[in-house]
C-alpha positions in Angstrom: -120.4 -4.1 -51.5 -122.7 -7.1 -51.5 -126.0 -7.5 -52.5 -127.0 -9.8 -49.8 -129.8 -8.8 -48.2 -129.1 -9.2 -43.8 -132.2 -9.1 -41.9 -133.0 -8.9 -38.4 -136.1 -11.0 -37.0 -137.4 -9.9 -33.1 -139.1 -12.8 -30.8 -142.3 -11.5 -31.9 -141.2 -12.7 -35.8 -139.9 -15.8 -34.4 -142.9 -17.0 -32.3 -145.5 -16.4 -35.2 -143.8 -18.3 -37.3 -142.1 -20.8 -35.2 -145.5 -21.7 -33.2 -146.1 -21.8 -30.0 -142.5 -22.7 -27.7 -143.1 -24.3 -24.9 -142.5 -21.3 -23.0 -145.8 -19.6 -24.3 -148.1 -22.4 -23.3 -146.3 -22.2 -20.0 -146.8 -18.4 -19.8 -150.7 -18.6 -20.7 -151.4 -20.8 -18.0 -150.1 -18.1 -15.3 -151.6 -15.7 -16.9 -154.8 -18.2 -16.8 -154.2 -18.8 -13.2 -153.3 -15.3 -12.3 -156.8 -13.8 -13.6 -158.2 -16.7 -11.3 -156.3 -15.7 -8.1 -157.8 -12.3 -9.0 -161.0 -13.3 -8.9 -160.3 -15.3 -5.5 -158.8 -12.0 -4.0 -161.8 -9.8 -5.1 -164.1 -12.1 -3.8 -162.3 -12.4 -0.4 -161.5 -9.1 -0.1 -165.2 -8.3 -0.4 -165.5 -11.3 2.5 -162.8 -9.1 4.6 -164.0 -6.0 4.3 -167.9 -7.3 4.8 -167.0 -9.2 7.9 -165.4 -6.1 9.2 -168.0 -3.9 9.2 -170.6 -7.0 10.4 -168.1 -6.5 13.3 -168.2 -2.9 13.5 -171.8 -2.9 13.9 -172.2 -5.0 16.7 -169.1 -3.0 18.7 -171.7 -0.4 18.4 -174.4 -1.9 18.8 -172.4 -3.3 22.1 -172.0 0.5 22.9 -175.3 1.6 22.7 -176.7 -1.1 25.2 -173.9 0.1 27.8 -175.0 3.4 27.7 -178.0 2.6 28.0 -177.6 0.8 30.8 -175.4 3.2 32.4 -178.4 5.5 32.0 -180.2 3.1 34.1 -177.9 2.5 36.6 -177.6 6.3 37.0 -181.2 6.4 37.8 -181.3 3.5 40.2 -178.5 5.7 42.3 -180.6 9.0 41.6 -184.2 7.0 43.2 -181.8 6.1 45.9 -180.7 9.4 46.6 -184.5 9.9 46.8 -185.2 7.1 49.0 -182.2 8.2 51.4 -183.7 11.9 52.0 -187.3 10.4 52.7 -185.7 7.4 55.6 -183.9 11.1 56.9 -187.2 12.5 56.9 -188.6 9.6 58.6 -186.5 9.9 62.5 -186.9 14.1 62.1 -189.8 15.3 64.7 -193.0 16.4 63.4 -192.1 15.2 60.2 -195.1 12.9 58.1 -194.2 9.3 58.8 -196.5 8.1 56.9 -195.6 10.1 53.9 -192.1 9.1 54.0 -192.6 5.7 54.9 -194.9 5.0 51.4 -191.9 7.4 49.7 -189.2 4.8 51.3 -191.6 1.9 50.1 -192.2 3.4 46.8 -188.1 4.2 46.1 -187.2 0.6 46.6 -190.0 -0.9 44.3 -189.0 1.3 41.4 -185.1 0.7 42.2 -185.6 -3.1 42.1 -187.5 -2.6 38.3 -184.9 -0.3 37.1 -181.9 -2.7 38.4 -183.6 -5.7 36.4 -183.5 -3.1 33.2 -179.8 -2.0 33.6 -178.1 -5.8 34.7 -180.7 -6.6 31.2 -178.8 -3.8 29.2 -175.5 -5.0 30.6 -175.5 -8.7 29.2 -177.6 -7.8 26.1 -174.3 -5.7 25.7 -171.6 -8.5 26.5 -173.6 -10.6 23.9 -173.0 -7.7 21.6 -169.7 -8.2 22.5 -169.0 -11.4 21.9 -170.4 -11.5 18.2 -168.3 -8.8 17.4 -165.2 -10.7 18.8 -166.5 -13.9 16.7 -167.0 -11.8 13.6 -163.5 -10.4 13.8 -162.3 -13.8 14.5 -163.8 -14.7 10.8 -162.6 -11.6 9.1 -158.9 -12.2 10.3 -159.3 -15.3 8.2 -160.5 -13.9 5.2 -158.0 -11.2 5.4 -155.6 -13.6 6.0 -157.1 -15.7 2.3 -156.4 -12.4 0.6 -152.8 -12.1 1.9 -151.4 -15.4 0.3 -153.6 -14.7 -2.5 -151.9 -11.7 -3.4 -148.3 -13.1 -2.3 -149.7 -16.0 -5.2 -150.1 -13.3 -7.9 -147.0 -11.7 -7.2 -145.3 -14.5 -7.6 -146.5 -15.5 -10.8 -145.9 -12.4 -11.9 -141.9 -13.2 -10.8 -142.4 -16.4 -12.4 -142.9 -14.9 -15.8 -140.1 -12.3 -14.9 -137.8 -14.6 -14.2 -139.2 -17.6 -16.2 -138.5 -19.8 -13.7 -140.9 -22.9 -13.8 -139.4 -23.6 -10.1 -141.7 -20.6 -8.8 -144.8 -21.3 -10.1 -144.8 -24.3 -7.2 -144.3 -21.2 -4.5 -147.8 -19.8 -6.7 -149.7 -22.9 -5.8 -149.0 -23.2 -2.3 -149.5 -19.6 -1.6 -153.3 -20.4 -3.2 -153.6 -23.5 -1.3 -152.7 -21.3 1.6 -155.5 -18.7 0.8 -158.0 -21.3 -0.1 -157.1 -23.1 3.5 -158.2 -19.8 5.4 -161.4 -19.0 3.0 -162.6 -22.5 3.9 -162.3 -21.5 7.7 -164.0 -18.3 7.0 -166.5 -19.9 5.7 -166.7 -22.2 8.3 -166.5 -19.9 11.2 -163.2 -21.8 12.4 
């Protein structure tokens, strides 16, 4: 047997003694890029959730106004029924014609006010629906921005695992796509 030493060196020891390789420098850049993308992704995700909640609140307000309008229309219908009964009473023999004529006139006036309120509530409901739709559009932009960022992060991980620097172009492209949709969301486009 020989007394020569045989040493097995691992990649860690080689990296420590040999300095930083080109790949190590690139890996560090990918790690920093991934951290930045994750931070952007967290912001985009928050914005997407926030706009979705805001749209739901507007949709809820629209439903409330629609229900209030339906209540007013029911009230209007009730007044119409009372007015019809008073009109029938006008033609009955031995009826107090003055009393029922005044009732018909009163119900007609009340119906006009109720109709105006009901129509106003319907307009408010439509306005809340329109606000909800506009905010949902912005929500979709934020959601798309987040999706692009998630894809960019996944591509960054694949780039590290496969050591194919060419995949970093995909990371940059997806990140830019996410930024474009974020800008569109910020501008409400």
